[in-house]
PLY file of the C-alpha trace (Angstrom):
ply
format ascii 1.0
element vertex 196
property float x
property float y
property float z
element edge 195
property int vertex1
property int vertex2
end_header
-0.05 -0.06 -0.04
1.11 3.62 -0.67
3.05 5.40 2.10
0.78 8.29 1.53
-2.91 8.25 2.64
-5.38 11.05 2.13
-7.49 11.98 5.10
-11.11 12.39 3.90
-11.57 15.56 6.26
-10.73 19.25 6.40
-10.67 19.22 10.16
-7.30 20.44 11.44
-7.79 18.77 14.77
-8.37 15.30 13.18
-5.40 15.84 10.79
-3.06 16.65 13.75
-4.23 13.43 15.52
-3.96 11.13 12.55
-0.55 12.58 11.51
0.68 11.72 15.05
-0.89 8.19 15.13
0.41 7.19 11.65
3.96 8.66 12.09
5.29 5.50 13.83
4.07 3.39 10.87
5.99 5.67 8.43
2.81 6.60 6.62
2.24 10.28 5.71
-1.30 11.64 6.10
-2.40 14.53 3.87
-5.64 16.44 4.05
-8.00 16.15 1.25
-7.88 19.96 1.04
-4.39 19.60 -0.22
-5.99 17.94 -3.37
-8.74 20.41 -3.45
-11.20 17.60 -2.83
-14.49 19.05 -1.71
-16.29 17.63 1.37
-18.39 14.61 0.65
-22.04 14.43 1.46
-22.85 12.61 4.72
-26.57 11.63 4.19
-26.50 8.53 6.33
-27.72 7.79 9.86
-24.79 5.67 10.91
-21.20 6.40 11.43
-19.95 3.52 9.23
-22.01 4.41 6.14
-20.91 8.06 6.30
-17.22 7.12 6.86
-17.39 4.70 3.93
-18.88 7.34 1.68
-16.26 9.96 2.58
-13.30 7.51 2.06
-14.60 6.43 -1.30
-15.13 9.97 -2.42
-11.56 11.03 -1.42
-10.04 8.01 -2.95
-11.90 8.60 -6.14
-10.75 12.10 -6.48
-7.04 11.71 -5.59
-6.27 8.21 -6.75
-4.72 7.56 -3.33
-5.69 5.24 -0.47
-8.16 7.21 1.66
-8.81 7.16 5.39
-12.02 8.54 6.78
-13.21 8.85 10.33
-16.83 9.45 11.11
-17.21 10.24 14.83
-19.36 11.81 17.19
-20.82 12.13 20.67
-23.74 9.87 21.75
-25.56 11.05 24.96
-27.69 8.62 26.75
-30.27 11.07 27.93
-30.69 12.40 24.30
-31.29 8.87 22.85
-27.88 8.76 21.26
-27.92 12.38 19.94
-26.13 14.16 18.62
-24.56 11.02 17.04
-23.72 11.48 13.30
-24.91 15.11 13.57
-22.30 16.03 16.25
-20.46 18.64 14.20
-23.79 20.32 13.12
-25.69 19.80 16.32
-26.54 23.49 16.74
-26.95 23.86 12.91
-25.02 25.55 10.19
-22.50 27.01 9.98
-20.51 24.48 12.22
-19.29 25.92 15.57
-17.89 23.94 18.49
-18.99 26.84 20.80
-22.53 26.74 19.65
-22.73 22.98 19.73
-21.39 22.92 23.26
-23.88 25.57 24.37
-26.76 23.70 22.59
-25.66 20.41 24.37
-25.65 22.13 27.86
-29.03 23.57 27.09
-30.36 20.17 25.96
-29.24 18.49 29.19
-30.03 21.34 31.66
-32.81 19.24 33.41
-31.24 15.88 33.04
-29.59 13.98 35.85
-28.24 11.23 33.47
-25.06 12.67 32.12
-23.63 9.51 30.63
-22.19 9.85 27.15
-19.61 8.22 24.89
-17.65 9.21 21.85
-17.71 6.87 18.79
-15.11 6.80 16.07
-15.47 4.63 13.00
-12.44 4.46 10.78
-12.67 3.32 7.15
-9.53 2.81 5.01
-10.04 2.09 1.27
-7.04 1.10 -0.83
-8.89 2.53 -3.89
-12.30 3.92 -4.51
-13.82 0.57 -5.63
-12.08 -1.45 -2.80
-14.44 -4.36 -2.19
-13.15 -4.89 1.30
-12.74 -1.70 3.14
-10.76 -1.95 6.50
-13.13 -0.81 9.15
-12.36 -0.20 12.89
-14.54 1.17 15.67
-13.63 2.63 18.99
-15.61 4.00 21.97
-14.66 6.29 24.79
-17.02 6.52 27.76
-17.48 9.51 30.07
-20.12 12.04 31.28
-21.12 15.44 30.20
-20.12 18.30 32.65
-22.35 21.36 33.50
-19.54 23.70 32.65
-16.49 23.92 30.56
-13.10 22.50 31.91
-9.93 22.76 29.92
-9.15 24.38 26.41
-7.50 21.55 24.78
-8.79 19.20 22.11
-11.65 20.18 19.93
-15.33 19.54 19.67
-17.12 18.60 22.98
-13.81 17.85 24.78
-14.11 20.75 27.35
-17.51 19.14 28.42
-16.52 15.42 28.25
-15.64 14.34 31.79
-13.51 11.17 32.33
-14.27 10.10 36.01
-11.44 7.56 35.99
-8.94 10.44 35.19
-10.57 13.20 37.27
-10.23 15.38 34.17
-12.25 16.56 31.20
-10.97 15.62 27.69
-10.26 19.24 27.30
-7.72 19.14 30.08
-5.82 16.11 28.83
-2.48 16.65 27.18
-2.68 15.70 23.37
-0.24 12.83 23.74
-2.24 11.33 26.56
-5.59 11.79 24.64
-3.97 10.05 21.69
-3.47 6.88 23.73
-7.11 6.57 25.10
-9.56 8.38 22.90
-12.15 6.62 20.73
-10.06 7.52 17.81
-7.02 5.95 19.45
-8.94 2.70 20.22
-10.30 2.59 16.58
-6.74 3.42 15.27
-5.10 0.55 17.34
-7.66 -1.93 15.75
-7.03 -0.56 12.37
-3.40 -0.96 12.86
-3.64 -4.60 13.82
-5.80 -5.07 10.70
-3.14 -3.42 8.55
-0.31 -5.63 10.01
-2.39 -8.71 8.92
-2.56 -7.63 5.26
0 1
1 2
2 3
3 4
4 5
5 6
6 7
7 8
8 9
9 10
10 11
11 12
12 13
13 14
14 15
15 16
16 17
17 18
18 19
19 20
20 21
21 22
22 23
23 24
24 25
25 26
26 27
27 28
28 29
29 30
30 31
31 32
32 33
33 34
34 35
35 36
36 37
37 38
38 39
39 40
40 41
41 42
42 43
43 44
44 45
45 46
46 47
47 48
48 49
49 50
50 51
51 52
52 53
53 54
54 55
55 56
56 57
57 58
58 59
59 60
60 61
61 62
62 63
63 64
64 65
65 66
66 67
67 68
68 69
69 70
70 71
71 72
72 73
73 74
74 75
75 76
76 77
77 78
78 79
79 80
80 81
81 82
82 83
83 84
84 85
85 86
86 87
87 88
88 89
89 90
90 91
91 92
92 93
93 94
94 95
95 96
96 97
97 98
98 99
99 100
100 101
101 102
102 103
103 104
104 105
105 106
106 107
107 108
108 109
109 110
110 111
111 112
112 113
113 114
114 115
115 116
116 117
117 118
118 119
119 120
120 121
121 122
122 123
123 124
124 125
125 126
126 127
127 128
128 129
129 130
130 131
131 132
132 133
133 134
134 135
135 136
136 137
137 138
138 139
139 140
140 141
141 142
142 143
143 144
144 145
145 146
146 147
147 148
148 149
149 150
150 151
151 152
152 153
153 154
154 155
155 156
156 157
157 158
158 159
159 160
160 161
161 162
162 163
163 164
164 165
165 166
166 167
167 168
168 169
169 170
170 171
171 172
172 173
173 174
174 175
175 176
176 177
177 178
178 179
179 180
180 181
181 182
182 183
183 184
184 185
185 186
186 187
187 188
188 189
189 190
190 191
191 192
192 193
193 194
194 195
């Protein structure tokens, strides 16, 4: 497989994380924006379907293997919402700040604060790859009532990790990259890549 993979995302936070995760494998990760690839539609209700659509789209337009991550936050008291709509929970244009405020408002009368991040990674070797490599990870925690920390991105300042006594927004990036939903999925993906 190529030593260059295109990441089917324009999210700088995700690009940073994936560059760091793939560096030990001597695989370079480039953003699809470097190839002027427009964002793919994400019309599906599941993480895996959206991830596959995005990976195929990037591979088709670049001719390179493509990695896609569809991830989001699932909150128990909200029947799994925001789920696949996590990036647009508060509507367009996308805004982490507005999404976080909307989440806090949605949970203001809830005592059940359980939540988990989900990450589904899909790697296609080419656009018509009949056997995409798929890995899924989860990261469990709770939603805080106020922000803690300024690190990470998305809902990280509100995502409390009881076992750590910290929010995801307070974790150093190098620690987050060993335990997050994306890290769990990546480790599974890495094992599948080794078996090829």
